[in-house]
N, C-alpha and C positions, 0 to 999 in steps of 0.2 A: 514131230515136236516143230516147233515154229521159235525163232529167233528175231525180235524188233529190235532195232536201236531207236532208243528217242534222246533229240536234242533239245534242252531246255532255249525256251524264247529268248528270256531274256538272263541268259546265265550271270552267274558270278565266282567261275571259276575257281571255286573253295575261301573264295574271300567272304566269309562270312561279316565281318567290320564293316565291307563297300557296302552290301546289298544283301538281304533275307535268301536263304536257300530255297530256290523254287519249288512248289508243290508237287509231287507226281500222283496222277498223272496231267492235271489239268493246267498247269504249267509249262507243257512240253508240246514236242509236235514230233511225229515218225517221219524218219530220216531213209531209212533199212530196214527190209522184213524179207526173211528166208525163209525156207525149210529147212529145218536141219537133214535131212537127209542128203542136201545139195552139198556139203560141206564132211568134213573127214573128222572133225573135231567131235567128241562123246560127251565128254566128261563137263561140267560147268566153267573150269578154270580154262581147261583149253577151248570152248565155245568165246568164252568175254575176250580172251586172247586175241581168236581169232578175229570179232567181230571189229573190236578194237584198230588192230590193226589193217583192216579193210577200208572202216570210216576215217581214215587220216589221211590229211593231203602229205604223200611223202615227195615224189619228183612233178607230179601233177592230181589234178584233180581226181578225189577219189569215186566221185560221182562216174566220172568218162570211166577210169579203170576199171570198176566195179561191173557197168553195162559192158565193157569188151568180154570178161571174164564171163559174167555171166550169158552171153548173146544166145539167144535164143529161149532162154530159161522165164527172160524178164517177159514174153508172151503169155507164160502158163501167170497159173495162181501163185507158184513157188516163189515170187521172189518179185521183191518192189524195190524200187528206189528214186529217192528224188531226184531231181535233172541238177539241183545244184545244192549242196549245202558246205557249212564247212567241218574242221576237224571236229571229230568226239572228243570233248575232254573232261575235267573235272568237273563232279556235277551232270553229268550225262547219264542217260539209265539205258541198260539192255535189258531185257526182258525174255527169260525164255519159258515158254509154256507147253509142257509136255501132258498130253488125257488132260485131266482134272486139274492140275499143278499147276501153279504158276509161282516164277522164281523171278526177283527183280533184283538188281544191283546196282547200283549206283558208282560211274566211276569215282576214285577217292584218288588221292593225291600220290598213292603207293597202291598201287592195286585197284580190288573192288572190293567197294563194302555190300553186303545183304540187305535189303530193305526188309523191311515186314510189311507185307498186304494184309487190307484186310476186304474180304469177297462181300 
């Protein structure tokens, strides 16, 4: 399993009246990617909550916290984190890839909404 967090390049943070919703994947950039085996969460809801929590600034820059937490793993193919990024917010995307299945969720105002993807 691979979990990837994408941030919108020009986010509207859920305010469609101000700007159109970004189109996934072309209007997004990868900010974090991690092998599912490296985290305890296994079901989609727990994975989404975990990745949302880990990709938000709380007391300091999440990229620095993530780098410290995953020290040693970042050199492997198991983990990639941007050197600088804003917090994950409404409109950003978390993709879970497992075997040949891809599940894509957008951060909603409350929780996550599943996106239908075309292969």
